[in-house]
C-alpha positions as CSV (number, residue, x, y, z in Angstrom):
1,M,273.8,18.7,280.2
2,K,270.4,19.5,278.2
3,E,269.0,16.9,276.1
4,H,267.1,17.0,272.5
5,N,265.3,15.1,270.7
6,Y,265.9,14.3,266.9
7,N,263.7,12.1,264.5
8,I,265.6,10.7,261.7
9,R,265.8,7.4,259.5
10,I,268.2,4.9,260.1
11,P,268.8,2.5,257.0
12,A,268.9,-1.0,257.5
13,V,267.6,-4.0,256.5
14,L,265.9,-5.2,259.6
15,E,264.2,-2.9,262.0
16,K,267.3,-5.1,264.6
17,E,269.6,-3.7,262.7
18,A,268.4,0.0,262.9
19,D,268.2,-0.6,266.7
20,E,271.5,-1.5,267.5
21,K,272.9,1.3,265.0
22,I,270.8,3.8,267.0
23,A,272.0,2.8,270.1
24,A,275.3,2.9,269.3
25,L,274.8,6.7,267.8
26,A,274.1,7.4,271.2
27,I,276.7,6.1,273.0
28,L,279.1,8.1,270.0
29,A,277.2,10.9,270.3
30,S,277.3,10.6,274.8
31,Q,280.8,9.8,275.1
32,L,282.8,12.4,271.9
33,T,282.4,15.9,271.7
34,A,280.5,18.0,268.6
35,K,284.4,18.4,267.3
36,E,285.2,15.0,268.0
37,L,282.0,13.2,266.3
38,T,282.6,16.0,263.0
39,K,286.1,14.8,262.7
40,L,285.0,11.2,262.8
41,A,282.6,11.8,260.1
42,H,284.7,13.6,258.0
43,I,287.3,10.1,258.0
44,V,284.3,8.3,257.4
45,K,282.9,10.0,254.4
46,T,286.2,11.1,252.8
47,D,289.1,8.7,254.1
48,P,288.2,4.7,253.2
49,V,291.8,3.7,254.1
50,K,291.7,5.2,257.5
51,T,288.6,3.4,257.9
52,A,289.4,0.1,257.1
53,L,292.1,-0.1,259.1
54,A,289.9,1.1,261.9
55,K,287.5,-1.4,260.8
56,K,290.5,-3.9,260.9
57,Y,291.5,-2.6,264.4
58,L,288.1,-3.1,265.4
59,G,287.7,-6.3,264.1
60,V,284.8,-5.9,262.2
């Protein structure tokens, strides 16, 4: 599979937090399909109840 590079801005209070976010995003991108990521993003953006349940399940 080819790799593609992008320049993006990550909102975070500290650079360490931004680094952690981008590392997590990279893992998600490598393990989920584009369709799965798109669906996940849609749920996070539009369904706060499901998002809250997922956070509770994850312990965050």
